C-alpha positions in Angstrom: 9.7 1.2 -5.7 6.6 2.8 -4.1 3.5 0.7 -3.5 1.1 3.6 -3.8 -1.8 3.5 -6.2 -2.7 6.5 -8.3 -6.5 7.0 -8.8 -7.5 9.4 -11.6 -10.8 11.0 -10.5 -13.9 11.6 -12.6 -16.5 13.7 -10.9 -19.9 13.4 -12.6 -22.6 16.1 -12.6 -25.4 16.4 -15.2 -23.8 13.6 -17.2 -20.6 15.5 -17.7 -17.1 15.4 -16.1 -16.7 18.4 -13.8 -14.5 19.6 -10.9 -15.8 21.7 -8.1 -13.8 24.2 -6.1 -13.7 23.2 -2.4 -16.9 21.2 -2.9 -18.9 24.2 -3.9 -21.6 23.2 -6.4 -21.8 26.8 -7.7 -18.1 26.7 -8.6 -17.8 24.0 -11.2 -15.6 23.6 -14.3 -16.7 21.2 -17.1 -13.8 19.1 -18.4 -15.6 16.6 -20.7 -19.0 15.5 -22.0 -18.5 11.8 -21.4 -17.3 10.1 -18.2 -16.8 6.9 -20.3 -14.5 8.6 -22.8 -12.6 10.2 -20.0 -12.2 6.8 -18.2 -11.1 5.2 -21.5 -8.4 7.9 -21.9 -7.1 7.2 -18.4 -7.1 3.4 -19.0 -5.1 4.1 -22.3 -2.6 6.0 -20.1 -2.1 3.0 -17.8 -4.7 3.5 -15.0 -5.3 0.4 -12.9 -8.1 2.1 -11.0 -10.7 4.9 -11.7 -12.2 6.9 -8.9 -15.7 7.9 -9.8 -17.8 10.4 -7.9 -21.5 11.0 -8.5 -21.8 14.6 -7.4 -25.6 14.8 -8.1 -26.0 11.6 -6.2 -24.1 13.0 -3.2 -26.3 16.0 -3.1 -29.7 14.3 -3.8 -29.0 11.0 -2.0 -29.6 8.6 -4.9 -27.7 6.9 -7.7 -28.0 9.5 -10.5 -25.0 8.3 -12.7 -25.3 4.5 -12.1 -25.6 3.8 -15.8 -22.3 5.5 -16.6 -20.5 3.9 -13.7 -21.6 0.4 -14.6 -20.7 0.9 -18.2 -17.2 1.9 -17.2 -16.9 -1.1 -14.8 -18.1 -3.6 -17.4 -16.6 -2.3 -20.6 -13.2 -1.1 -19.6 -10.3 -3.3 -18.3 -10.0 -1.3 -15.1 -10.9 -1.4 -11.4 -13.6 1.0 -10.4 -14.5 2.6 -7.1 -17.6 4.8 -6.8 -18.8 7.3 -4.2 -21.7 9.7 -4.0 -25.4 9.0 -3.3 -24.9 5.6 -1.7 -27.3 5.8 1.1 -28.6 2.2 1.6 -27.5 -1.4 1.6 -29.4 -1.8 -1.7 -27.3 0.9 -3.3 -24.2 -0.9 -2.2 -25.3 -4.4 -3.5 -26.5 -2.8 -6.7 -23.0 -1.5 -7.6 -21.1 -4.5 -6.3 -23.3 -6.9 -8.1 -22.8 -5.0 -11.4 -19.0 -5.2 -11.7 -17.9 -2.3 -9.5 -14.9 -3.2 -7.3 -15.3 -0.9 -4.4 -18.1 1.3 -3.0 -17.2 4.4 -1.1 -19.5 5.2 1.8 -19.4 8.7 3.3 -22.6 10.2 4.7 -24.1 6.8 5.6 -21.0 6.0 7.7 -21.9 8.9 10.0 -25.7 8.6 10.0 -25.9 4.8 10.2 -22.5 3.4 11.4 -23.9 0.1 12.5 -25.4 -0.6 9.0 -22.0 0.2 7.4 -20.2 -2.1 9.9 -22.7 -4.9 8.8 -21.9 -4.1 5.1 -18.1 -4.4 5.9 -18.8 -7.8 7.5 -20.9 -8.9 4.5 -18.7 -7.7 1.6 -15.3 -7.4 3.3 -13.0 -4.5 4.0 -11.6 -4.5 0.5 -14.9 -3.7 -1.2 -16.4 -1.2 1.3 -14.3 2.0 1.5 -15.0 4.6 4.1 -15.0 8.2 2.6 -14.0 10.7 5.2 -14.3 14.3 4.1 -13.1 16.7 6.8 -13.4 20.4 7.5 -10.9 21.4 10.2 -10.7 17.7 11.2 -14.4 17.3 11.6 -16.3 15.1 9.2 -18.6 16.7 6.6 -21.5 14.9 5.0 -24.2 15.1 2.3 -22.0 16.5 -0.5 -20.1 18.6 2.1 -23.2 20.6 2.8 -23.3 19.6 6.5 -20.6 19.2 9.1 -20.9 16.5 11.8 -19.7 16.6 15.4 -17.3 13.7 14.9 -13.6 13.9 14.1 -12.1 12.0 11.1 -9.9 10.1 13.6 -12.8 9.0 15.8 -14.8 7.7 12.8 -11.7 6.0 11.3 -10.9 4.2 14.6 -14.5 3.0 14.9 -14.5 1.5 11.4 -11.0 0.1 11.8 -12.4 -1.9 14.8 -15.2 -3.1 12.5 -12.9 -4.6 9.9 -12.6 -1.6 7.5 -9.3 -1.6 5.5 -9.4 1.5 3.3 -10.3 5.2 3.9 -10.3 7.9 1.4 -9.4 11.1 3.3 -10.3 14.4 1.7 -9.3 17.7 3.3 -12.1 19.9 2.0 -10.0 23.1 2.5 -7.5 21.8 -0.1 -9.8 20.0 -2.6 -9.8 21.5 -6.1 -7.4 24.2 -5.0 -4.2 22.8 -6.4 -2.4 23.9 -3.3 -0.9 20.6 -2.3 -2.4 17.9 -0.1 -2.7 18.1 3.7 0.1 15.4 4.4 0.1 16.1 8.1 -3.6 15.3 8.5 -3.3 12.1 6.4 -0.2 11.0 8.4 -2.1 11.6 11.7 -5.1 9.6 10.5 -2.9 6.7 9.3 -1.1 6.6 12.6 -4.2 6.8 14.7 -6.2 4.2 12.8 -3.7 1.9 11.0 -6.0 2.0 8.0 -4.9 2.1 4.4 -5.3 5.8 3.6 -6.0 7.1 0.1 -5.0 10.8 0.0 -7.5 13.1 -1.8 -7.6 16.9 -2.3 -5.1 19.5 -3.4 -2.7 17.5 -5.6 -1.1 20.0 -7.9 2.2 18.6 -9.2 4.4 15.5 -9.6 6.2 16.7 -6.4 2.9 16.2 -4.5 2.6 12.7 -5.9 6.2 12.1 -4.9 5.5 13.4 -1.4 2.6 11.0 -0.9 4.8 8.1 -2.1 7.4 9.1 0.4 4.8 9.3 3.2 3.7 5.7 2.2 7.1 4.5 3.2 6.7 5.5 6.8 2.9 5.1 7.2 -0.1 3.2 6.1 -0.9 5.7 3.3 -1.5 3.6 0.2 -2.8 5.8 -2.6 -3.5 9.2 -4.0 -6.5 10.6 -6.0 -5.8 13.2 -8.6 -8.3 15.1 -10.7 -8.0 18.8 -11.3 -4.2 18.7 -11.9 -4.8 16.1 -14.7 -7.5 18.2 -16.2 -5.5 21.4 -16.0 -2.5 19.6 -17.7 -0.2 20.0 -14.7 1.0 16.5 -15.5 -0.4 13.4 -17.3 -1.5 10.2 -15.6 1.4 8.5 -17.4 3.9 10.9 -15.8 2.3 10.3 -12.3 2.6 6.6 -12.8 6.2 6.9 -13.8 6.9 9.1 -10.8 5.7 6.4 -8.3 7.6 3.6 -10.1 11.0 5.4 -10.0 
């Protein structure tokens, strides 16, 4: 029995559910008009968690889709984690005070690491998740529009020392490509930091889900985010959940 969690992803842009190709805002596909309806569909299929991303927020640096996020958190029987556009302690407390279970911090973790360390102290490592999006091992920020000079491993180790527990690791090269996740990079990050790693990017098949489940048996990898494969009907969430429970 694997202990990994499957997180169906809903990326929000202009009020709709979309997917980008390798984080490119010009290459989007719209999969639904209502993030709430999509979340409800996933809950009906057995989701314990929903992974929400505010793409407009990530780019503009503010909470654009907060209303949809809070509606999902309050009205559906599901755990919610949200990333995108969270650039201040006020943004963090706003979401956590309104029923959201976890807040994912990406750009802010690079630009203001001390502030994020304080937030981890305040809310605990289970509620503040570090989002590490990497291009060739280096962390990218601001909706992937900028690349920092820090490696994912360096950043992960810093936050592990500050009490972080979870990291969502996205390999930008594989995201939205359906080419399979970068298991090697996830394993290296898990081994170097000891953090609970949620794999994101490139999931294309039930075999990929199974591979992550296998990796979780020998490392601190704990979950997998899947979006495009679900929307392109490569498999259903129900099938993914069955795969990890076999």
